C-alpha positions as CSV (number, residue, x, y, z in Angstrom):
1,M,37.4,7.2,3.0
2,I,39.9,5.4,0.8
3,I,41.7,6.9,-2.2
4,D,43.4,4.9,-5.0
5,D,43.6,4.8,-8.8
6,S,43.4,2.1,-11.3
7,A,44.2,1.7,-15.0
8,Y,41.1,2.0,-17.3
9,D,42.6,-0.1,-20.1
10,R,41.5,0.5,-23.8
11,N,44.5,-1.0,-25.6
12,R,42.5,-2.2,-28.5
13,S,40.9,1.2,-29.1
14,K,42.0,3.7,-31.7
15,K,39.5,6.5,-31.8
16,V,37.9,6.7,-28.3
17,E,37.5,10.3,-27.2
18,L,40.3,11.6,-25.0
19,L,42.2,8.3,-25.3
20,A,45.8,8.7,-24.1
21,R,49.0,6.7,-23.5
22,C,49.3,6.3,-19.7
23,F,51.8,4.7,-17.4
24,D,50.5,2.1,-14.9
25,H,52.6,2.8,-11.8
26,A,50.6,0.3,-9.7
27,S,51.1,-2.7,-11.9
28,L,54.0,-5.1,-11.3
29,K,54.8,-4.9,-15.0
30,M,55.2,-1.1,-14.8
31,R,53.8,-0.8,-18.3
32,F,52.4,1.8,-20.6
33,Y,48.8,1.4,-21.8
34,K,46.2,3.2,-23.9
35,G,43.3,4.3,-21.9
36,F,42.5,6.4,-18.8
37,R,43.6,6.7,-15.2
38,M,40.5,6.1,-13.0
39,L,40.9,7.9,-9.7
40,T,38.4,6.4,-7.2
41,L,37.2,7.7,-3.8
42,G,35.4,5.0,-1.7
43,W,34.0,4.6,1.8
44,S,34.5,1.6,4.1
45,D,33.8,0.7,7.7
46,G,36.0,-2.4,7.5
47,H,33.2,-4.7,6.4
48,T,31.5,-2.9,3.5
49,F,33.1,-0.9,0.7
50,L,31.1,1.7,-1.4
51,P,32.6,3.7,-4.3
52,I,31.4,7.3,-4.1
53,D,33.4,9.3,-6.8
54,F,35.5,8.4,-9.8
55,P,36.8,11.1,-12.2
56,C,38.5,9.5,-15.2
57,S,41.4,11.9,-16.0
58,V,43.9,12.6,-18.7
59,R,47.1,14.4,-17.7
60,K,48.2,17.5,-19.6
61,S,51.6,16.1,-20.2
62,L,50.2,13.0,-22.0
63,K,49.8,13.0,-25.8
64,L,46.2,12.4,-26.7
65,I,45.6,9.7,-29.3
66,A,42.0,10.8,-30.0
67,F,40.9,14.4,-29.5
68,L,37.5,15.5,-28.2
69,K,34.9,15.6,-31.0
70,I,31.6,16.1,-29.2
71,S,29.0,18.7,-29.0
72,K,29.3,21.6,-26.6
73,N,26.2,20.5,-24.7
74,A,27.4,16.9,-24.1
75,L,28.3,15.8,-20.6
76,A,32.0,15.4,-21.3
77,A,32.2,18.9,-22.8
78,I,31.0,20.6,-19.6
79,N,34.2,20.1,-17.7
80,V,36.5,19.1,-20.6
81,E,39.4,21.4,-19.5
82,R,39.2,20.1,-16.0
83,I,39.1,16.5,-17.2
84,R,42.0,16.9,-19.6
85,F,44.4,19.1,-17.9
86,S,44.1,18.9,-14.1
87,Q,46.5,16.8,-12.1
88,P,44.7,13.9,-10.3
89,L,46.3,14.7,-7.0
90,N,45.0,18.3,-7.2
91,R,41.5,17.0,-7.5
92,L,41.4,14.8,-4.4
93,P,40.6,17.6,-2.0
94,D,37.6,18.6,-4.2
95,M,36.4,14.9,-4.3
96,I,36.6,14.8,-0.5
97,R,34.8,18.1,-0.2
98,R,31.9,16.9,-2.4
99,A,31.6,13.7,-0.4
100,L,31.4,15.6,2.9
101,A,28.9,18.0,1.4
102,N,26.7,15.0,0.5
103,E,26.8,13.8,4.2
104,V,29.3,11.0,3.8
105,E,30.6,10.6,7.3
106,A,34.3,9.6,7.8
107,S,37.1,10.1,10.3
108,Y,40.1,9.0,8.3
109,V,41.4,9.1,4.7
110,L,43.4,6.1,3.7
111,M,45.9,6.1,0.8
112,D,49.0,4.3,-0.4
113,S,52.5,5.8,-0.8
114,W,51.7,7.2,-4.3
115,F,49.3,9.8,-2.7
116,T,50.8,10.4,0.7
117,L,52.4,13.7,-0.2
118,P,52.8,16.7,2.2
119,P,50.6,19.2,0.2
120,L,47.8,16.6,-0.1
121,V,48.0,15.5,3.5
122,K,47.8,19.2,4.6
123,A,44.9,19.9,2.4
124,I,42.9,16.9,3.7
125,V,43.7,17.8,7.4
126,K,42.3,21.3,6.7
127,Q,39.0,19.7,5.9
128,G,38.8,18.1,9.3
129,L,39.9,14.6,8.5
130,D,42.9,12.7,9.5
131,V,45.2,10.9,7.0
132,I,46.6,7.4,7.4
133,G,48.9,6.3,4.5
134,M,52.0,4.4,3.6
135,V,55.1,6.5,3.0
136,K,58.1,5.6,1.0
137,K,61.8,6.5,1.0
138,T,61.9,9.7,-1.1
139,K,63.4,13.1,-0.8
140,Q,60.6,14.0,1.6
141,R,62.0,15.4,4.9
142,Y,60.7,15.4,8.5
143,L,61.6,17.8,11.3
144,V,63.1,16.4,14.5
145,N,64.2,19.1,17.0
146,G,64.1,21.6,14.1
147,K,66.5,19.5,12.0
148,P,65.2,17.9,8.7
149,V,65.8,14.2,8.4
150,S,65.0,11.5,5.8
151,L,62.7,8.6,6.5
152,K,65.7,6.3,6.8
153,Q,67.2,8.6,9.4
154,L,63.9,8.8,11.2
155,Y,63.8,5.0,11.6
156,Q,67.1,5.2,13.4
157,L,65.7,7.9,15.8
158,A,62.4,6.1,16.4
159,Q,61.9,4.3,19.7
160,P,61.5,0.5,19.5
161,V,58.0,-0.8,20.3
162,E,58.0,-3.8,22.7
163,S,55.6,-6.8,22.6
164,K,53.9,-5.6,19.4
165,K,54.0,-8.4,16.7
166,G,55.2,-7.0,13.4
167,I,55.5,-3.4,14.7
168,L,59.1,-2.4,15.0
169,R,59.3,1.3,15.9
170,S,57.3,4.5,16.1
171,I,58.0,8.2,16.5
172,D,56.0,11.5,16.6
173,T,57.4,14.1,14.2
174,V,56.4,17.0,12.0
175,M,56.3,17.2,8.2
176,K,58.3,20.0,6.6
177,N,55.0,21.9,5.9
178,G,54.2,21.9,9.7
179,T,51.7,19.0,9.9
180,P,52.2,16.9,13.0
181,V,52.3,13.2,12.2
182,K,53.0,9.8,13.9
183,I,55.0,7.3,11.9
184,V,54.9,3.6,12.6
185,F,57.5,1.3,11.2
186,I,56.4,-2.3,10.5
187,Q,58.1,-5.4,9.2
188,N,57.8,-6.1,5.5
189,R,56.1,-9.5,5.2
190,N,57.5,-10.0,1.7
191,K,61.0,-9.3,2.8
192,R,61.5,-9.6,6.5
193,S,64.9,-7.8,6.4
194,E,63.1,-4.6,5.3
195,W,60.6,-2.3,7.0
196,L,57.6,-0.2,5.8
197,A,56.4,3.1,7.2
198,I,52.8,4.1,7.9
199,L,52.0,7.8,8.6
200,S,49.1,9.0,10.7
201,T,48.1,12.6,11.3
202,D,46.1,11.4,14.4
203,C,49.0,11.2,16.8
204,S,46.8,10.0,19.6
205,L,46.2,6.6,18.0
206,A,48.1,3.6,19.3
207,E,50.5,1.8,16.9
208,Q,48.3,-1.3,16.6
209,E,45.2,0.8,15.8
210,I,47.0,2.7,13.1
211,V,48.0,-0.6,11.4
212,R,44.5,-2.0,11.8
213,I,42.8,1.0,10.3
214,Y,45.3,1.1,7.4
215,G,44.5,-2.5,6.7
216,M,41.0,-1.4,5.6
217,R,42.6,0.2,2.5
218,W,42.7,-3.3,0.9
219,D,38.9,-3.0,0.4
220,I,39.4,-0.8,-2.6
221,E,41.9,-3.2,-4.2
222,A,39.2,-6.0,-3.9
223,F,36.7,-3.6,-5.4
224,F,38.9,-2.9,-8.5
225,K,39.4,-6.6,-9.0
226,T,35.7,-7.3,-8.8
227,A,34.7,-4.4,-11.1
228,E,37.2,-5.4,-13.8
229,S,36.9,-9.2,-13.6
230,L,33.3,-9.9,-12.6
231,L,31.4,-6.8,-13.6
232,R,33.3,-6.3,-16.8
233,L,34.2,-2.6,-16.3
234,E,36.5,-2.4,-19.3
235,K,35.1,-5.0,-21.7
236,E,31.3,-4.8,-21.6
237,F,30.9,-2.0,-24.2
238,Q,32.9,-0.8,-27.2
239,N,31.5,2.7,-27.7
240,R,33.9,5.5,-28.6
241,S,32.1,8.3,-26.7
242,F,33.6,9.5,-23.5
243,D,30.1,10.2,-22.2
244,V,29.2,6.5,-22.7
245,L,32.4,5.5,-20.9
246,I,31.5,7.6,-17.9
247,S,27.9,6.3,-17.9
248,H,29.0,2.7,-18.2
249,T,31.3,3.2,-15.2
250,I,28.4,4.6,-13.2
251,I,26.3,1.6,-14.0
252,V,29.1,-0.8,-13.0
253,F,29.6,1.1,-9.7
254,A,25.8,1.0,-9.1
255,R,25.8,-2.8,-9.6
256,Y,28.6,-3.2,-7.1
257,I,26.8,-1.0,-4.5
258,V,23.6,-3.1,-4.9
259,L,25.5,-6.4,-4.6
260,T,27.4,-5.0,-1.5
261,W,24.1,-3.9,0.1
262,Q,22.5,-7.2,-0.5
263,N,25.5,-9.0,1.0
264,R,25.5,-6.7,4.0
265,C,21.8,-7.3,4.6
266,H,22.3,-11.0,4.8
267,T,25.6,-11.2,6.7
268,D,26.0,-8.1,8.9
269,Q,23.5,-7.4,11.7
270,R,24.6,-3.8,11.9
271,T,22.4,-3.0,8.9
272,L,19.6,-2.6,11.5
273,G,21.5,0.4,12.7
274,G,20.7,1.9,16.1
275,L,17.6,-0.3,16.4
276,F,19.9,-3.4,16.7
277,Y,21.8,-1.9,19.6
278,E,18.7,-0.7,21.3
279,L,17.2,-4.2,21.1
280,C,20.4,-5.6,22.5
281,D,20.2,-3.2,25.4
282,E,16.5,-4.0,26.0
283,E,17.2,-7.7,26.0
284,N,19.9,-7.2,28.6
285,K,17.5,-5.2,30.8
286,L,14.6,-7.6,30.5
287,D,16.4,-11.0,30.6
288,W,13.6,-13.6,30.5
289,A,15.3,-16.0,32.9
290,I,15.7,-13.3,35.5
291,A,12.2,-12.1,34.9
292,L,10.8,-15.7,35.5
293,Q,12.9,-16.2,38.6
294,Q,11.5,-12.9,40.0
295,L,8.0,-13.9,39.2
296,I,8.3,-17.2,41.0
297,G,9.9,-15.4,43.9
298,L,6.9,-13.1,44.2
299,L,4.5,-16.1,44.0
300,E,6.5,-17.8,46.7
301,D,6.3,-14.7,49.0
302,A,2.5,-14.5,48.4
303,R,2.1,-18.2,49.2
304,K,3.8,-17.8,52.5
305,Q,1.6,-14.9,53.6
306,T,-1.8,-16.7,53.0
307,N,-3.8,-19.4,54.8
308,S,-3.1,-23.1,54.2
309,K,-5.9,-23.5,51.7
310,I,-4.6,-20.8,49.4
311,K,-1.1,-22.1,49.9
312,K,-2.0,-25.5,48.5
313,L,-3.8,-23.9,45.5
314,I,-0.9,-21.7,44.6
315,Q,1.6,-24.6,45.1
316,S,-0.4,-27.0,42.9
317,Q,-0.9,-24.5,40.1
318,L,2.7,-23.4,40.1
319,E,4.0,-27.0,40.0
320,R,1.6,-27.8,37.2
321,W,2.8,-24.8,35.2
322,I,6.5,-25.6,35.8
323,A,6.0,-29.3,34.8
324,A,4.6,-28.1,31.4
325,L,7.7,-26.0,30.7
326,P,10.5,-27.2,28.4
327,S,13.6,-28.6,30.1
328,Y,15.9,-25.8,28.9
329,I,13.7,-23.2,30.7
330,K,13.4,-25.4,33.8
331,A,17.2,-25.2,34.1
332,Y,17.0,-21.5,34.7
333,L,14.3,-21.6,37.3
334,P,14.6,-22.1,41.1
335,I,12.2,-25.1,41.0
336,S,13.4,-26.3,44.4
337,V,11.6,-23.4,46.2
338,C,8.3,-24.7,44.9
339,E,8.7,-28.2,46.0
340,S,6.8,-29.4,49.1
């Protein structure tokens, strides 16, 4: 599973229900905007990404530009207090719990440094999933021999990793809340004099595997770009209702899922599921070239054990059959044993 959030921009709106002034921490511009913060939970196997949950939220500390003016029976009014006043980070464990309850299978939860916080990591681990996420240099502390150290100090204590391109160091440690983690330090591609840190609660993973799995997190960034630019997530409708906003988002996500499914059906053989692997095993067991060679071998043994008249009949029929075969099949057969 992959967790990230994106700005749901409605800067030209004035009276959209629950419209608020939000801060876009993910943007390079670090700007304020009018709209919503769309927290998204997705699933990926490294080849296909599927969005599975997306609560649009408004923080309690933000001043609402337009207050809720809808009937009590409307969809948005059912959980209005939860929508308006709950912190997005507090809702992530519930999103993961709902996904697991609906039989979404996953081993890891991937997130960037904005979400990789000790309380959230601990809550996800309690649900039976491991966390792999980027961590940044904050006041967060880690325990080494019972002594709390910062991320920068942890880098100095970590052991260098030899012959691993881009991977500098790694260390097994414990978060201050008691969660065992493994932290891998990698080189920053944008500034080679600096390093980045990736945290994993699965300490048995090798450094390269942690980096490889974390790379799948980019799938959700590509999803946001596609939904906003190509599927017109923010620009296709101008309704003021919060219900319509949620419904439109569901429609856009459904479009993306259908397009992704079609792409996978045409490009990824694993859509055949277990049947694909069973057929591969069956082909290995019943290789046609080996089967033909064994058949000719049996005929050759039978020819040797019969009288001269039957030998000539078998020999002529076999040579006639082999002569009619395509050249690429003849290359696999022991033709020489059938020659007189």
